[in-house]
MARMARNU-914529 format. One record per residue (C-alpha): residue in one letter; x, y, z. Coordinates in steps of 0.2 Angstrom, whole numbers, plus 2048, in hexadecimal, padded with zeros to 3 digits. Layout:
N
AXYZ;...
***
This chain:
428
X7FE800800;X8068107FB;X80E81D809;X813830806;X821837804;X823838818;X82282781C;X80E82A822;X80481A81F;X7F6825823;X7F482C813;X7F081D80A;X7E28217FE;X7EB8247EE;X7DD8297E2;X7D38317F1;X7D18437F5;X7E1848803;X7D184E80F;X7C684681E;X7B784381F;X7AE85382A;X79F85B825;X79A863837;X79E87482F;X790876823;X785874833;X78D88083D;X78D88D82B;X77A88B82B;X77888B83D;X78389C83D;X7778A3830;X76989D838;X76E8A884B;X7778B783E;X7658B9838;X75C8BA848;X7678C784F;X76D8D2840;X7608DD835;X7598D7825;X7678DF817;X7738DB820;X76E8C8823;X76C8CC80F;X77A8D0809;X7868C0814;X7788B380F;X77D8B97FC;X78F8B5800;X78C8A47FF;X78F89B7EF;X77A8967EB;X77A88B7DB;X7698897D2;X7678757D0;X7678777BF;X7798817BF;X7818707C7;X78F8677BD;X78A8587B5;X79784A7B1;X79483B7A9;X7A48337AC;X7B18377BE;X7C283C7BD;X7CE8307C2;X7CF8397D4;X7BE8337DA;X7C28237DB;X7C981A7E8;X7D680B7EA;X7CE7FC7E7;X7CC7F27F6;X7C37E27FB;X7C07E680C;X7B57F3812;X7B97FC821;X7C17EB82A;X7B17E0824;X7B57D1818;X7AB7D8807;X7A17C97FE;X7A67C87EC;X7977C77E0;X7967C27CF;X7887CC7C5;X77B7C17C7;X77B7C57D8;X77E7D77D7;X76E7D77CC;X7637CC7DD;X76A7DB7E8;X7657EA7DC;X7547DF7DB;X7537DF7ED;X7587F27EF;X74A7F57E4;X73D7EB7EC;X73E7F47FD;X7408047F7;X72F8017ED;X7287FB7FE;X72B80C807;X72281B804;X72B82E807;X724837815;X71E849811;X71E855822;X71D867821;X724867834;X73585F82F;X74486A825;X74F85D81C;X762864816;X772859810;X78085E817;X79085980D;X7A185A80E;X7AC8587FD;X7BC8537F9;X7C58587EA;X7D485F7E4;X7CD86E7D6;X7BF8757CE;X7BD86A7BF;X7B285C7C8;X7A485D7D7;X7AE8527E2;X7A88447EB;X79D8457FA;X7A583E807;X79D841817;X78B845816;X77E84A826;X76D84D824;X767857830;X755858833;X74B86783C;X73A861843;X73086F847;X723865851;X72D85985A;X73A86885F;X74685C858;X75985D84E;X75E84B848;X76D84983F;X77283A836;X78083782E;X78182D81C;X790823818;X798825806;X79B811802;X787810803;X7838047F4;X7748117EB;X76D8127DC;X7718237D5;X76482B7C7;X76C8287B6;X77B8217BC;X77780E7C1;X77E8087D1;X78C80E7DD;X7928167EC;X7878237F5;X7968317F3;X79682E7E0;X7868377DF;X78E8467E2;X79D8457D6;X7908427C8;X7858517CA;X78885A7DA;X77B85D7E8;X76B85A7DE;X77084A7D8;X7748437E8;X7658487EF;X75B8407E3;X7638327E6;X7618337FA;X74E8377F7;X74D8277EC;X75581E7F9;X754821808;X741827806;X74583980F;X73F848806;X74D853806;X74F8617F9;X75E86B801;X771868802;X77F87380A;X79186F804;X7A3875807;X7B586F801;X7BE86680D;X7CE87380B;X7C5882813;X7C1877823;X7CF87D82D;X7CF88E829;X7BB88E82F;X7C088783F;X7CB890843;X7C18A0840;X7B489984F;X7C589885A;X7C6884859;X7BA878862;X7BB86E871;X7BE85D86E;X7C384C87A;X7CF840874;X7D7830879;X7EB82B876;X7E5821866;X7DD82E860;X7EB83A862;X7F682E85B;X7EF82D84A;X7E983F849;X7FA84584B;X80083C83D;X7F0843832;X7F7855838;X809852831;X80284E822;X7F585A81E;X802868824;X80F863818;X80685E809;X7F5868809;X7F8876814;X80A87B813;X80D881824;X81787A833;X80F86B83D;X81886C84D;X80C878856;X7FF86C851;X80485C859;X7FA856869;X80284F875;X7F784087B;X7E783F87F;X7DA84D889;X7D085A884;X7D6869879;X7CE878872;X7D3871860;X7D787C850;X7D4879841;X7E186C83B;X7DF86184C;X7CC86284A;X7CC85D839;X7D884E83C;X7CF84884A;X7BF84883C;X7CA83E830;X7CF83083B;X7C681F839;X7D581583E;X7D1815851;X7C180D856;X7B3804849;X7BC80C83A;X7B181782D;X7A381583A;X7AA81E849;X7B182A83E;X79F830839;X79F83284D;X7AB83B84F;X7A6848841;X79484A84B;X79D84B859;X7A785B851;X79786384B;X79086385D;X79E86A863;X79F878855;X78E87C858;X79187E86B;X7A088D868;X79289385D;X78789586B;X79289F875;X7958AC869;X7908BF869;X7898C585D;X7988CF857;X7A48BF856;X7958B684D;X7958C283F;X7A68C183D;X7A78AF83C;X7998AE82E;X7A08BE825;X7B08B2822;X7A78A081D;X7988A2814;X7A08A2804;X7A7893807;X79388C806;X78E8867F5;X77B8827F8;X7688827F1;X7608897FD;X7578977F9;X7598A7801;X7458A7807;X747897810;X75689D81B;X74B8AA821;X73D89F825;X74C89782F;X7548A9836;X7448AA83F;X74389A848;X75489C84F;X75389E85E;X74988F861;X754884856;X761885861;X75787F86F;X750870866;X75685D86C;X764856863;X76384385E;X77283B851;X77482D849;X77B82283B;X776817829;X77A80A828;X774803839;X77D7F7841;X7767E583F;X76B7ED82E;X7787EB821;X7857DF814;X7957E580D;X7977DF7FB;X7A67E17F0;X7A47EA7DE;X7B17EB7D4;X7C07EC7E2;X7B37F77EC;X7AC7F47FD;X79B7FB7FC;X78E7F980B;X77B7F3807;X76E7F8813;X75F7EE817;X7547FE810;X7447F9817;X74A7F8829;X755806826;X74781381F;X73B80F82A;X748812838;X74D822832;X73C82882F;X739825841;X74A830846;X74583E83B;X73183C83D;X72A832849;X73283085E;X74283585A;X74A82385D;X75C81E857;X763810852;X76B80285C;X77B806855;X78C80185D;X78F814861;X77F819866;X78280D875;X79181387B;X79B822876;X7AB820870;X7B083386D;X7AD842875;X7AD840889;X7A983188C;X7B7826889;X7B181788F;X7AD80F87E;X7B9806871;X7CA81286E;X7D6802866;X7DD805856;X7D67FC845;X7DE7EE840;X7E27F682E;X7EB803839;X7F77F6842;X7FB7F1831;X7FF80082A;X80B80283B;X8127F383A;X8087EB848;X8107FA855;X800804854;X810813853;X81081D844;X81F82584A;X82A819853;X837826856;X82B83385B;X82283F850;X830846844;X83A857843;X83F861838;X851857838;X849845839;X83C84882E;X84683E81F;X84A82F82D;X83982A82E;X83681782B;X82D81181D;X827800827;
***
């Protein structure tokens, strides 16, 4: 497996972008806009909203084929689980079953619920839409006074209109937000017509602009994230990394580099599943930070970050959210992740591990969380916290990380490299 020039085995996704999967900033920016509208005057708010990158659905770039950058290294494993290798007949049976399950479930239409899909987009240039490697379905239920945030895992096997079957994140690559929304509506049976997206490259600055976020780490999380920080600083940001490295587990007010590195981590806990939980943890901490901001600080923050947001939310809808701002911040908050534990299979499609949910039960559970009593699934990460302030849960390195580090669980055996020792870092 390839490694970068500094011997960092975490950077092992040769065709995928380098940035981690976090999209909390989108939610934060939207909430900031809402709160700002509640304390600002209309014309100033109108000017600020105009700074965001509104793109009408008919203006979004449509692609028939994707660039090489869109594809990841082929693997027959998905998140540490062996994928079932299927022939065309078996794959056809799965697709037929998916269609049958989806046809049995109706999409709920509820005017009291406002759904928006928040996307963290990975791409190295603006010539294509990018992969939506992070997706969170945020639902504001005004009747139940509840906000639900459900992570949709990028490797979920779905039917993409006009593009056959593929991973969920490919829908954004082919047709941006509009096609991704259509894919989610068709497969998950959720009435969602709005999205907001941000490139990962801007996240460090955004988190820095809000003064950082408080995160609690284990020693293992620090070990992995420090490796990411070195790579990000050297190969993307072109800044010194030493000031960002953490000495060990604990609670810190994290800058943008640290928070993004934390959110990239899929090598501690249950791989990508725990990574989505870390992303939601960062979201909740960012919201808490926003609540503590003064009106002046909020305006300064929003002015800086709004140009980074691409969305299709009409200004009239934003002002509707503005009028509800005081109440929205008091709503109950629930979170979850799809596919749900025990309700999916892992298959191999052309060397790519993909997740196939039991759509009937999956959709029923999602609708309960969003529209019903707000109950969440029996996912392991809902039963015990393995991120955040309660560190009693699973914090062990994944088998993949142990393999990458030669069984040591230590990325840099002789300590983190300095300018004098970088060239001497072992590649083993």
